[in-house]
N, C-alpha and C positions, 0 to 999 in steps of 0.2 A: 748799824751792827748785824750782824747774821746773824737770822733767825736757828735759835735754838730745838735738834731736836731729839724726839724717841721714839724707840720702836716697839712696839705691843708683841713678845712671842720673840724666845730667840732659840727657836728650832733650827734647820739648814737653814732656811729665807733667811729671819730675823739676824741672828748672828753674825751671817755674812752682810748684811745691810750694814746694821751698827759699827759693824768695824770700818768698812768702806767708807760711811759718813764720815766716820772721824778721821780716817785719809784724807777725805777731802777737805779736811781744816775745821768741821765742828764740832759745836758739844755737842755727847748723845747720852740720855740716860737709856736703857736698855730695860723692859720689866718680861719678868717671866712668874709664872703660880707655882713652878716645881723651886722647893730649894734647892737643890741639889743639882740641877743645872747653873742656876746662879751661884752658888759653889765653885764650880769648877769655872765657868768664867770669868769669875770674879780671878781666878789664878789665875788666869789667862790660859785657861786648856778649855777645849772644846769638847762635845758630845757625839759627836761623828766624824770623818776623816775627810778633811778636803783639802786639799793641798792649798797652800800658802797661810790658811786663813788662822790657823795658832799662832802663825809669824805676823800675823796684820793685829790679832789681838795683846800681845803682848807688847806691838808697838803703840799703843794709845790705853792701854788698861789703867785706870789707874789704881794707885796702889804698888804697880809693878816699877822696880828700877828700871830708871832708864826710860820710862814713858813716855807721849805725851799731855798722861794724864786725861784724856779727852772725853772717856767713854767711863760712863758709870754701867752699873745692875741693880735694879731695882725689886722689893716685890708688890711697893706702894702707889698701886692706882691714885692716888688725891697727891703725892709727888710727882709722879710723873704731869700730870695733868698741871700743877703750880709750877713746871720746870719748862716745858715744852711749848713752842710755838706751832711747831707743825710735829701732828703724832700719825708715824707710819704701823699699820695693822698687819701685822707677816703672822696670820697663827694659822694653824692648818685644816684644811676643808676636805677629808676623806671621803673616799664614798658609804654612803650609808650601810648600814648590816643586812644585807640578805637583797639591798638592792640598788639599781642605777642611778640614784640620785645622788646628790650631792650635800653631806653632813653639814650645816651651818649654823651648828651650835656652838663653837666654839668663836666663830665672827661675831655671832649675834650678843654672846658673856662677853667680849672684849669692849663690842661700844656699847654697851649696858655701862657695864662698870665704867669704861671710862668715861662714856659723857655726863652724868651724874656731876663727876665733880672739875668740870669745865666749866671753868665761875669770869673767864677772860676769851678775848677773840682768840680765834686758831683758828686751824687747818685739820683737816684727820683725812689721811692717802689710805686707802684701803691697799694691799699690794697682794694682796689673796684669789688664788684663782675662784672666782664664784659663780654662779647662775647669772645669765642677764638678767637684768631687774631687779636686782639684788640693791645696786648701788642706790636708788630710788627711796628704796625702801627703809633703808637704812639714815638715810640723809633725812626721812621725815621722821625716824626712831631721834636722832638726836637732836634736831627742830625741839620734839617733846620735852626729850630728858636735860640738855645740857642750860645750868644755868645764863648763861651767855646769849642763851637764844639764836635769834639768825649771826650773831657775831661765830657761831662755828660752824666752818662751808663743810663740806664732804668733796674730794676728788676720788679718782682710780682710776693708780699706776699700775698697770703688770708688771708682775717679773717674768726676763725670759733666762731665768740660767740655767745654763746646763751644770748639772752633777761633776766633778772634776774642773771644772773652768769657772767655777761660782764666784772667785775675787777679780776673777780677768774680768767678765762678764758685767759685774757694777759697776768696776771703775773706768771700762771702756767698753760701754754697753753699745753694740749692733743698730738702736733706736729706745728711742725712749716714750710710751707711749702714754696719755696724760687725758682722763676723760674728768672737764671739769663745766660750771655749772657758771662762772666769774670771772673778771677779769685778775680780782687778788687772787685766787689761787692760782691761778697760770704764772700768776706773775713769782708768787713764792717758790712755786716747782721749779719756775726756770731760774731762782737764784740758785735752790740747791745743785741741780746737774748745772749748775755753769762752767765748771771745769768739763764735763765730756761734752757737750751741748761747745767749746769752745773749739775741742779739738775735733769737730765735726759729725759727733753724732746726731744725727734726725731726732725732731723734736717736734711729734705730733699727734695735738692736738685736736681732742674729737669730744662729743658727747655721754654721757656714760654709758649707754648701751653700746656704742661699738667700743668703746675701750673695754669691757666687759668681755667681747666677744672675741676679743684678738687674739687672747693667750690659748682659746679653746679652738678658735679654729687654723692657729698655727701647728697647735699640739695636731688637731684630728689630721690635717694635709701632709705633717709627719708622719702619722701611724701609715695612713693611706699609700703614700710610696716605700714602708718597710713592708708594707702585705701585698703590695705589688708587685715586688719582686720576689717576696716569700710564694708568693702563686705559680709566677713566671720559673720559679724551682721546680715547685711539682709538676711544671708542664715539659721541663729539662729534664727531670729522671723520667718522668714516663717516658719517652721520645728520645734519650740519650743526647739530648744536647747538653750545651755548658753553661750554667747561669752565669757565673764570671767573664765571661766573652760579652755572653748577652749584655749585659751590666755594661760592661766596656764600652761597649758596641751604640749601646744608645744612651749612656753619658755624655758622650761627644754631642749628642745636639742640645747646644745653650738653653732652648725651652726646657730639656728635661733635669740636665745637669749629672754630675757623674756622685754628688752626696746620698747617703743612705739608701745606696742602689748595692748592697752586701746581704746577700741573701744567709740566712742561718736559721738561731731558733728563736728570731723576735723580739721584739721591745719589750721593758717592764717597765719596773719601778714604779717611785709615788708620784708619778703625774701621765704618763698618757693611757694608759689605760682607764685610770677614775677620771680625768680627763673625759675621754671620750665619751664614756657609758654615761658620765652627768649631763654631756652637750645632747646626747642622744633622750636623755628622761625629759630633761630642758624644754627640748623640741618639742616633744609628745604634749609639755602643760601647757604653750602656746599654739598647740592645735597644727602642727609644721611637720611631725614628726615622719613624715614623706621625703621633705628632704634630706632626712640624715640615715634613711634606711641602709644606706650604702657602708655606714659605718657602723653594722651589724656584723655584715662582711668583712669587712676590717678587723673586727675583732676576733673573728670566727677563723680565718686566716691567721693570723698569728697564734693565737692559743692551739688550731690545728700542730703547728711545725712544733710542738714540746712534745707533741705526743709522735711525729714521726721520729725525732733523733731517738725518743725511746727507740720507735721499733727497728730503725740503723742498727742500735747496742742489741738488743734480740737476736739480730742478721747476726753479729757479728757473733754471738755465743752459741750460735749453733741452736736457737730460736728456745730457749730457757735459758733465765738467769738465776733460777736454783743452784747452788752450789760456784757460782761465778764469781769474781773479785775485779770488781769494777773501780777504776782509778778519774776521779771529776776532775779537770781544774776551771776551777773557776766557782764564787759562789755569789758575789756579787753580780747586780744587774748588769752592769759596765766598766770597767776596768775605770781608778783613778776614782773607787767610793768603795765608800764598804756598807752600803746599801742595798740589805738583799728582799726590799719590799719588791711582792710581786715579783720573784727571781728565776727568768725563765732557765738559769742554771739551776739553782736550789732543787725547783720545782722540777726537772727532769731527772734531778738524781735523786727528790723524794718517791717520785715514781717507778723508779728503777728496785729502791730500797723496798718500797709496798710490794714490790712483784717478786720479789726473793734473794734477787742482788746482795752481795756483802760490798757497798761503795765507802771509798774513802776520798772525800772530797779536801783539796787546798788552795784557799785564795790567798793571795797575798796582803789583804785588809779586810775583808770579809768574815775571819772565822769566826771570831765573838759574835756577832750577830746571827750569824749561821745556827751558831750552835743553838741561841735563844732558839729560835723559830723551828729549828728539825731539830733537839738532840739524839735521835736517837741512830744517828748516819755516823760514819768513822770520819777523824779528819787528821788531819797530816800536819807538818812540821812546817813540809818543803813538798815542793811538786817530784821529785823524788822519791820521799816515802810516798806518797799519795798513790803513786802508781804501780809502787814494789808490788810481785807477786801476781799484777792484774794482767785478765783476760783478754782485756777490753778499755779502750781508754777515750775518753769524750774533753774534748777540748771547749769550753762552754760560757766563757767571761776574756775575753779579746787583750789581755794585760799585755803590755811588754813585754815583760818578764816571760810570759808564756812561749813569743815569739821568737826569744834569745835560746830556748830551750836547743842543749845538743841532742838530736835526736837517736844518735850511738850511743850513748851515755844510758839515758830512759832505755833502752833498746834488751841491754845486760841485765836490767832488774825487772822486765816485767814476765810475766808469762809467756802472751804472746802480740807478739809486736801488728798489734791493730790500732788504728786511731780513726776516732769519728772529729771530723773537724764541723763541730756546731757552731761556727761562725766564719766560716769561710777566710779565715785572717792567716792558716803558714803555708806554708811552702810546700805542697804534696811531692813537690820533686827531692828535696832535700828529703822527707821521710822516705818517701820510696826507695833512694837509694842507699837509707840506711838499713834497706830489708824491713819497711814497716808497710802493710796493706792501709793504706790513706782513701776516707770513705769523707765526700760531703755533699749534702742534700746540692741537688741540680748539677755536680760536676760529674764527669765520665770516670771508671772505676779504675780505667790507667791511666 
């Protein structure tokens, strides 16, 4: 008989994992402590935008006509403990307020609430991104809490989801990493992930510390690559080079690769910034802070890019934002997402607004979240309306919709045809042909 699965936490990670496990054929019970989330999910709806997730939920949520009924939701930890053989903990681990370190309060609370109800053998699987050393501590705590004692095991199984591709990444991951202490835990996880493993997904078995380090190491490497090409954009800007051609040339080297070599306003979102900061903080606690000193510069370069985008806009406005209209294309931190957490686009828009510019923003999916974070900005229902009367237009989130815009049509409604491509993703020759002044960081002016 297949194990029954539970998912603790139904945010971006948890909701996706729960729906994907139901798709793989398992009976799943998911828990959250927020009633509004449970109401939405029980109706087959999601509290965030993620392509394909709502359709997957509707296919499996119990009570929806035509569904398999394999996925249900609850707020009761006792029900979860009674139901499940494998419990996935998918709660948030944000950055501590005013510190670099990771806030483990949600993970700790979930383990405490679940552990005391575990009266029979079970496997608890952490998926949240946590500081190295957390699994050892949590395993000891579960052993103290659980009535089933040694019958309750802990494993760590980090997630590698990309927002916008989360469903695909869960059903067809590029690797599965499990940190375990015993053969039973490994066997159970091999059973859970049998379908992707059969498709050829590598299954990497390791110890607790290594499994905890994989996600933060991967994110640190990606962040470093992004900040490297942005540093090269600064050099190209000063020297008159073309960072796009530079990236193309070095990207052909298979040791380097072309991905994540597009210069622009940098990375953001709920993972990369807080993960590299938490990694630095944990390294300091372990007494090896010098090993990650370079990440401070990675973070610094990334944040500097936002200020440089503001300066390009100021230059286009003649040195002063007062009385100027600025159209901003993009609010989400990346395309195919409504996530505006630590969004470079919204940060740049906000900085210009606070310096006197009349800013109007449009984003295909991120408008509602952007309004909650920065209600004093102007918002429009289309790209055309966002740029109407603008002295300068900033492209800050690389949505496909923006790549397909008609440069001539937009040119007819702006005050001045000035475009700053903060993502180096638009075809400058097309915009220049339509009479626009096209600027991008690290690119020739003509």
